[in-house]
C-alpha positions in Angstrom: -248.7 134.0 201.8 -252.0 135.3 203.1 -251.9 138.3 205.5 -254.3 138.0 208.4 -255.7 141.4 209.5 -256.7 141.6 213.1 -259.5 144.1 212.6 -263.2 144.4 212.6 -265.8 142.8 210.3 -269.4 144.1 210.3 -271.3 141.8 210.4 -269.0 139.2 211.8 -268.5 135.8 210.1 -270.4 134.2 213.0 -273.3 136.6 212.6 -273.5 135.7 208.9 -273.4 132.0 209.7 -276.2 132.4 212.2 -278.5 133.4 209.4 -277.1 131.1 206.7 -276.7 127.8 208.4 -280.4 127.0 208.7 -280.7 127.3 205.0 -278.3 124.4 204.3 -279.5 120.8 203.7 -276.7 119.4 205.9 -277.4 121.7 208.9 -278.3 119.8 212.1 -280.7 122.0 214.0 -280.1 122.4 217.7 -282.2 123.6 220.6 -282.6 127.3 220.7 -281.7 127.9 217.1 -278.2 128.4 215.6 -275.6 129.8 218.0 -272.3 129.1 216.2 -269.1 129.5 218.1 -265.6 129.2 216.5 -264.0 125.9 217.4 -261.0 125.5 215.2 -259.9 125.0 211.6 -257.1 126.1 209.4 -256.3 128.3 206.4 -254.9 127.7 202.9 -253.0 130.2 200.8 -254.2 131.3 197.4 -251.1 131.2 195.1 -252.4 134.4 193.4 -252.8 136.2 196.7 -256.4 137.3 195.8 -258.7 135.0 197.7 -258.8 134.2 201.4 -259.4 130.6 202.2 -260.5 129.3 205.6 -261.8 126.0 206.9 -263.8 126.9 210.0 -265.2 124.5 212.5 -268.0 125.8 214.7 -269.9 124.3 217.6 -273.6 124.9 217.8 -276.1 124.1 220.6 -276.0 123.3 224.3 -272.7 121.9 225.5 -273.9 118.4 226.1 -275.6 118.2 222.7 -273.4 120.5 220.7 -273.0 119.7 217.0 -269.8 120.6 215.2 -270.2 121.9 211.6 -267.4 122.5 209.1 -267.7 125.6 206.9 -265.0 126.1 204.2 -265.2 129.8 203.3 -263.6 132.1 200.7 -263.2 135.8 201.1 -263.2 137.9 197.9 -262.9 141.6 197.0 -265.5 141.3 194.3 -268.4 138.9 193.5 -267.6 135.5 192.1 -269.4 135.2 188.8 -272.0 132.5 188.7 -271.8 131.7 192.5 -274.7 133.7 193.8 -276.2 130.5 195.2 -273.1 130.0 197.3 -272.9 133.5 198.8 -272.9 133.4 202.6 -273.1 137.2 202.8 -271.1 140.4 202.6 -269.1 142.1 205.3 -267.3 145.4 205.8 -263.7 144.6 206.6 -261.8 147.3 208.7 -258.8 147.2 206.3 -259.9 145.7 203.0 -263.4 147.1 202.6 -266.4 145.1 201.4 -265.7 141.3 201.3 -267.9 138.8 199.6 -267.9 135.6 201.7 -268.7 132.3 199.9 -269.3 128.7 200.8 -265.9 127.6 199.6 -267.0 124.2 198.3 -268.4 126.1 195.3 -265.3 128.2 194.8 -262.8 126.9 192.3 -259.9 128.5 194.2 -260.6 126.7 197.4 -261.3 123.4 195.7 -258.0 123.6 193.8 -256.1 124.3 197.0 -257.8 121.6 198.9 -256.7 119.2 196.2 -253.2 120.7 196.4 -253.2 120.1 200.2 -254.1 116.4 199.6 -251.5 116.0 196.9 -248.8 117.5 199.1 -248.3 120.7 197.1 -249.9 123.0 199.7 -249.5 123.3 203.5 -252.2 124.0 206.0 -251.7 127.3 207.8 -252.6 128.4 211.3 -256.1 129.9 211.4 -255.1 133.2 213.0 -251.3 133.7 212.8 -249.5 134.9 209.7 -247.0 132.6 207.9 -247.3 129.8 210.4 -247.9 126.2 209.3 -250.4 124.1 211.2 -248.7 120.8 211.9 -251.9 119.3 213.4 -253.5 119.0 209.9 -252.7 115.8 208.1 -253.5 115.1 204.4 -252.9 112.1 202.2 -253.8 111.2 198.6 -253.2 108.0 196.6 -253.3 109.6 193.1 -250.8 110.6 190.5 -252.3 114.0 189.4 -251.0 117.0 191.3 -253.8 119.4 190.4 -257.6 119.3 189.8 -260.4 121.6 188.7 -263.9 121.9 190.1 -266.7 120.3 188.1 -269.7 120.7 190.5 -270.6 120.6 194.2 -273.7 118.9 195.7 -274.9 119.2 199.2 -276.1 116.1 201.1 -277.5 115.4 204.6 -274.2 115.7 206.4 -271.7 116.5 203.6 -270.9 118.3 200.4 -269.6 116.2 197.5 -267.3 118.1 195.2 -266.7 116.4 191.8 -263.2 117.3 190.5 -261.3 116.4 187.4 -257.6 115.8 187.9 -255.7 117.6 185.2 -254.6 115.3 182.4 -256.9 112.5 183.6 -259.0 110.6 181.0 -262.7 110.9 180.8 -264.5 109.1 183.6 -261.6 109.4 186.0 -263.1 112.2 188.1 -262.7 112.1 191.9 -265.1 113.3 194.6 -263.9 115.4 197.5 -266.3 114.7 200.3 -266.3 117.6 202.8 -267.7 116.5 206.2 -270.2 119.1 207.2 -270.8 117.4 210.6 -267.5 116.6 212.3 -267.3 113.5 214.4 -264.2 112.6 216.5 -262.2 109.4 216.3 -260.5 107.4 213.6 -262.3 106.7 210.4 -262.0 103.3 208.8 -264.2 104.0 205.7 -262.3 103.3 202.5 -261.0 106.4 200.8 -258.3 107.4 198.3 -257.3 110.3 200.5 -258.2 112.1 203.6 -257.7 115.4 205.5 -257.8 115.1 209.3 -257.6 118.0 211.8 -258.6 119.1 215.3 -261.3 121.2 216.8 -262.3 122.3 220.3 -265.3 121.0 222.1 -267.5 123.2 224.4 -266.0 121.5 227.5 -262.5 122.7 226.5 -261.2 119.4 225.3 -259.8 118.8 221.8 -261.2 116.3 219.3 -259.8 115.1 216.1 -261.4 113.6 213.0 -261.9 113.7 209.2 -262.5 117.0 207.6 -262.6 115.6 204.1 -262.3 112.4 202.1 -261.4 111.6 198.5 -263.6 109.0 196.8 -262.6 107.4 193.6 -264.9 107.4 190.6 -267.9 105.1 191.1 -267.4 105.0 194.9 -269.9 107.8 195.8 -272.9 106.6 197.8 
């Protein structure tokens, strides 16, 4: 179980995102530049207890034209080897010291736990309360494998596609976890082998719900 420390971080996650978001291929620019505000999300536990895992939704831009981006992040006590391209930044945590914060779509720990959530082996946790499941997060997966490993992640115009290899699957049976970088409310009828849906808050105070991630079978990516 991850322990959430209610303490300071310098710089804050939102300050780091203000600088990092415009560098992403999927970032939708808004009037006045990036002004991310936390709007929801959830956490997952690392079974080893070493890596913090958070899926953060942030609104950006004027209220009427706000865009909602999804940023999966991992928090580590040391650099992740070979992931320099995915580093959002470093921050001084009031309890844990220096934390290396990564775009979690490139972190094998987050990817493994996202697949575990889809497979029903992990449970979404409240974003800011210890040891509290978040029942508003729903996940389904039509597949036999109960674990998968990261192969590679590729950014697109409004998404990041994570190619994973289910453990024990034959060659060519890889799946793609499509993380929605721009969140859109409402039901999604696009075909998928699995899906994670969750909520977020809009600038006007209402709550929206939509897909955070999809699972696409081999050959279905387009």
